[in-house]
N, C-alpha and C positions, 0 to 999 in steps of 0.2 A: 304536643306528645303522640305521636304514632298508633294509629288505634292497633289493640290488640288483635292479633289473627285468631278466629275459634279454631281449634284442630279440628279434624273430622273425626267423626264418631269411626273410630278402629272397630274392624270386624273381629267376631269372637273369634279368638284362636280355638281349632279343634283341638280334644284331648288326643294325646299319643295314642296309638294302638300298641298293645302289648304284643307278647311274640304268638299270639293265637287267634288274634283278631285281624280283620280286612276288610276292605269294603268291596262288594260285591257288583255285579254288573248293574243293577237297580240304584246303585249310589246308596244303599244302606249299610251300616254298620252289622256286621256278621260276626261268628265265630267259630271256628273249625270243629270243634265238637258238636254242632247244631248241622252236619253235613246231611243229616238224612231226615230235617225236620222240615215242616211246611214245604212238602215238594209235591204239588198235585198231579203233574204230570208225569212223575214217578210212580206216585199212588196209583193213578190210571192206568199206568203201564203193566205194571204187576197186576193189576187185577184184570185186564183186558186178555194177559197172558196164563194165568192161572184158570180162567173162564174159558180158553182155546179160542178166543178174538181176534181178528187181525188188527193191528196196528195202522193208523196212516202215518206215511212218510213224514208228515209234519210233525207228528207226536214224537217220532225217533228223532227228530233233528232236536227239537226242544229238550226232551230229555239230555240227549249228548252234550247239548250248551249249559244245560246245568251242572252236569256232573264235571265237565271242564271247567266251571268257574268254582265248583267248591271243593275241586281235588286240588289241595294248598298243603303246603309244610309249614310247621312254625318258623318265623325266623325273626331277627331284629326290626323293631319296628312295625310289625305287620307280616302276617303269612304269606309267602309267597305262591305265587300260581305256578302248578306242574303242569308242561303241556301232556295232553292224556297219550300221544301217540307215541312217546318215548316209555311207557309202561311195558305194554306187552310183549317188547323183546326180554326185557328183566326177567319176566315170569315163564312166558310159554319156550324159551331158549332151552334155559335147565331143565326143564320138564320133559322135553321132548328127547333130549339127548340122553337122559337117564332112562328115559322108557324105551328108548331103541336099544340101550346096552342090555338088556334082559334078555333078549332072544334076535339071532339074526333074523329071522322071519319080520319082526317087528323092526328091526334094526332098518330093512329093505323096504317097508313101508311107509316109514315115518321119513325117513330121507330120501324116497323118490316123491313124496308129495309136497316135500317144502319149497322146491323149485316153483311147482304150480301156483301155491299158496301164493308163494311172493309176488310171481307174476301178475297174479290175480288182483293182490292189492294195489301194485304198481299201474295197472292200467284204470283200475277204480279212481284212484285217486290223479292219476293225470288226466281222467276224460272231466273230473269234475273241477278241476284246475286249483285242487287244493294243494298247500303247503304243507307237508307233514315233515315231522322229525323220527319218522319210523325208521327209515333205511339208514340213517346217521347213527342213530340208537343201536340200531341190529350190528353194524359194522364196528362200532367202538366196542359194544359188549363182547363181539364174538371174538374180537381182538382179546379182551380181557380174560372172559371164561376159558379159552384155548391156552392161554398163559399160564391161569390158576392150575387148570388141570395138567398142563404140563410139570408146574413145580408139585404138586401133591401127588401125581401117580407115577412118572415117568421118572424125575431126577431122583427120590429115593430109591430106584433099583441099581443106581451104582454106574450105569453106563454112558453117561452123560457127563464131562469132566466140566470145569469151571471154564475153561476158555468157550468150547460149545455152547454154554449157558450165557457168559457175556457178549459173544457174539447173536445171538438169538435176542437177548435183551436189547443190544445195542440196535437191531433192525427196528425192535417194535417200536423204541424210542423215536427212531427216523422216519416211521411210517406216521407216528402222530405229528411231526413235525413238519412234515412236508403237505400231511392233509390239514393242520391247522394253516400252513401258508397258503393252500387252493382254496378254502372257505373263505380268504379276502375278498376284497372288491376283484370283481373279474373285468370289470371297466366297463363300471355303469355310465351311461349318459343320462347327463343332469340339463334339465332346460333351464337357459339362463333367465326365462322370465319367471319362473318360479324364487328365484331369490330376490329380485328386483323387478314385480311387476309396472312400477309405474317407468314408462320409456318417455326420454327429453325429447324434444323436438327436434334437436340437432341429430338425435339418434335415427328419429325419423326421416328426417331430411335425408342423412346419409343411406340410409337403407332406400330409400326412392331415389336416389341418384345413381348407386350401385345398379339398381335394378332398371335404371333407364339405359346405364351404360351395358348392360348384358342384352337387352331386348334392343338396342340399337341395330339396324342393319336388319332385324329379322323379319322374315312375310309377316304380314298382320299385324306387327307393333303397331300399339296405338300412341296418340300424343303424350306429350310431358305431362299434360295437364289431366288425363286419364290415369298415368301411373304415379303422380303425386296424392291422389286420393286413396290409395290402396294401402292396406294395414301393413305392419312388419310383417304378420304371419305370410300374407299374400305376396310377398317380397321374397321371403323365405318358398316358399312353394314354388314363385316363379324362375328363382336360380336353383331349384332344383330339377323343373320342368327342362332349364335349358341344359343342366348335367344329363338329365337321362335321353334328352332328344324324341321322347314322344310321352304320348300321356300316360300310357301303361305304365312305364316305367316310373313316371312321377308318384303315382301313388305308393308304389313300393319304398319311396324315399322317404314319405311323409307318414310318420306316426302319429295318427290321431288321437291314441291314447295319451301319449308324454309329450304331444303337440310341440315337435323337434324334427328336421330336418337329419335323418339317420346318413352316416358314411356308408362308404362300400362295404359290405359284407355284414352289416350291424343288423341284428334284429331285437324281436320285442317278444320278451320273455313271459310267459301268459303266469308262470307260477309267482315270478317274481315281481313281474306289474313294470317291468323298467327295460329300457331298451340295453343291450349289450353289445360292446364293439366285438366284432367277429367273434360272435356266441355260435360253440359247436354244440351244447346239449346242455340240459340238467338233469343232473342225477342226485346225489345226496347234496349237491351244489352247484350252482350255475356257472359254467366252463364255457370263459370268453378269451379276449387278448390278454389281459392280465394274470392268468392264473391257468392257462393252459399248460405251461411249461410244468408247474408244481403240481400238476394232476398227472400228468405222464410220469413225474419222478416218483410220487406219491404208489403208482401201479406198478412200476417196475421194481421200487423197494420190497412193494407188497408181493409181489409174486415171488421174490428171491427168499426172503424170511419166510415165506408159507412152504415152501419148497423144503428149505432147509428144515425147519420143526416137521414135516411129516419124514422126512427120512430118519431125523434122532429119534422120532418115535417109534417108528416100525423096525427102526434097527434094534431099538431097546426088547418091546414085548414080543418081535418075532426072529429071535436071532438065526443067525445061521443062514439067512435067504435074501435074496437079492429085495430091492424096493419093490420093484414092480408083481415080484412071485408073492411077496409078504402082504401086497396090497388085495390078492384075490385069494390066495390060500395061505392061511395061517392057523394051522390045527391046534386046537386047546385054547384059544382065546376068549372064547365065553365060559370057561369053566372058570375064571376069576372074575370077579366084577370089577376089579381096576382095571383090568388088561382089556376087557370087555369096553367099559365107558373111554379109555385111550383110542381103542380101535375105533369106536363110534366117532368120536371128536377128529379121528384122521380122515375117516371118509366125509364127515360135513365139511371139513377143510379142504379137500381135495374137489367137493362138489362148488365150491365157493372160488376156488383158487381156477379152475376149468372156465367157469364163468366170467373172473376177472381177465383169464388170458384171452379170452375172444375179444373181451371190449379192449383189450391192449392191443390185438393184432388188428382191428378196426382201425383204431387210433394211429398206429404205425401207417398204415394205408393210405389213409386219408391225407396225413401228413405228410406222404411221399409224393402224393398227386396234387396237395396245395389245395383242399377240399374241406370243408367242415361237413358234421352230421347233418346239421341243418339243411346245408346245400344239397346235402347225397338226398335227402327225404324230398325236398322241392323239385329234384331234377328226375326221381322216381316217379312223383307224382304227375308232373308235368311231360314225361317222357323224352327228357332233353338230354340225359345222360347217356353216356357209353358204359354197357355192363361188361365185365371181364370176369372171368372163373369164375361163373356160375353165378354170379351177382355180387361176389365177394368184392369186387372192387366197382367202384362208380367214378368214372372219371367224366367229369361237365367240361373240361377243355377251356374253362374260363382264364383261370388262373394259373392253369400248369404251365411252370417254367423250367422242367427238367426235376430229375431227384436231387440232385446239389443244390441247386439253389432254391428250391421249394424247401429243404432241410436248414438251409442259412436265412432262408427269410422266419422260418418258424423258432431258430436260434434266439432271433432280435427281436421276437414278441414283445410288445409293452416299453423298450429300450427308448428308442428315440422314434419321431414320426419320420417314415418314408414315404418317399416320392415314388407313386406307383405307375406305370405305364398308362398314356392315354386310355387304354381296352379296358385297364382295371375299373374306370370309374363307371359306376350304374347309374 
């Protein structure tokens, strides 16, 4: 008879979490109702604030970590964590706009301070290399709140027809669709060694043989024995060094953080922590080779929809006046709270639209000269680009092939690998 195998002692199963329970960052079971309990850092911070004493930066960071860990909403099989950066726009935007609608002086003060606050927060998070959802939350909530005010305050006045409302609603859905497409993979570069770290001997021999063939005939090339002792990473660095032609450019091709050889025009995104093909910039999402077209499409649809909504609103609350005149002179608009709120939202939309129009113009210029925003910033730092129109245009001259060919290359991004000329290889 075959010996009976003893079953291994099964680990005790954890009790299922209810909708208000969760596992905190210390690995312990906690409850949503106990969000203010047993928080030494928060108690210490409140005591120092009440006694007018300064707090250390480390204490503030610990308090923010605790708040972000305990800020949760009830959900099935455990409470879900809420990103704290999406909360301020949901609270501050309606409050600021309603306060600004009380008087035109308050409106001028609030609306003029908003761009400065947004720029300050952007540079603060960008300098600390923090990945935040604040701007994405602000953009989406601004669209939703403007549409809500339009339905509640403008449509009941009877000046907006069903066709106009349908066009504005369709534009809003197209913006969300294009933004969803732009939030997808921008063209991340993945390290093949991360999927399979074990490299077979045949692969090592193939890499060594490739490195030997590429370095054959070059001055200063070593013997075959010295090449065979190199690791696959060294062979990749060697091939990158051959393509670059100089050790200075080889360092730019090899990404030490991702441990891979980057193709031409690829850069490492500090916020995403991954290299991106033909990276342009990082705003609400990382814009690269695969989603640059969707980003431009989202900007264009947003500008058209926003201008159309502003026109409909001003035509309703300031009748018998042109759009430009009503924007600066609309008598009696603050006599009614509904008209004042609509007028304040119009000016908020104008400020956001002006900023997006500037970004859209810069993007069109960069595409026309076949240069990315990342390459523009590098050219300005190294003083290698040619500045035109008071710095509005920066032409690096490296990839510029003419207006039509540049736009043709942009229209085919992410469709099929194209063969670049020899001078495009960095």
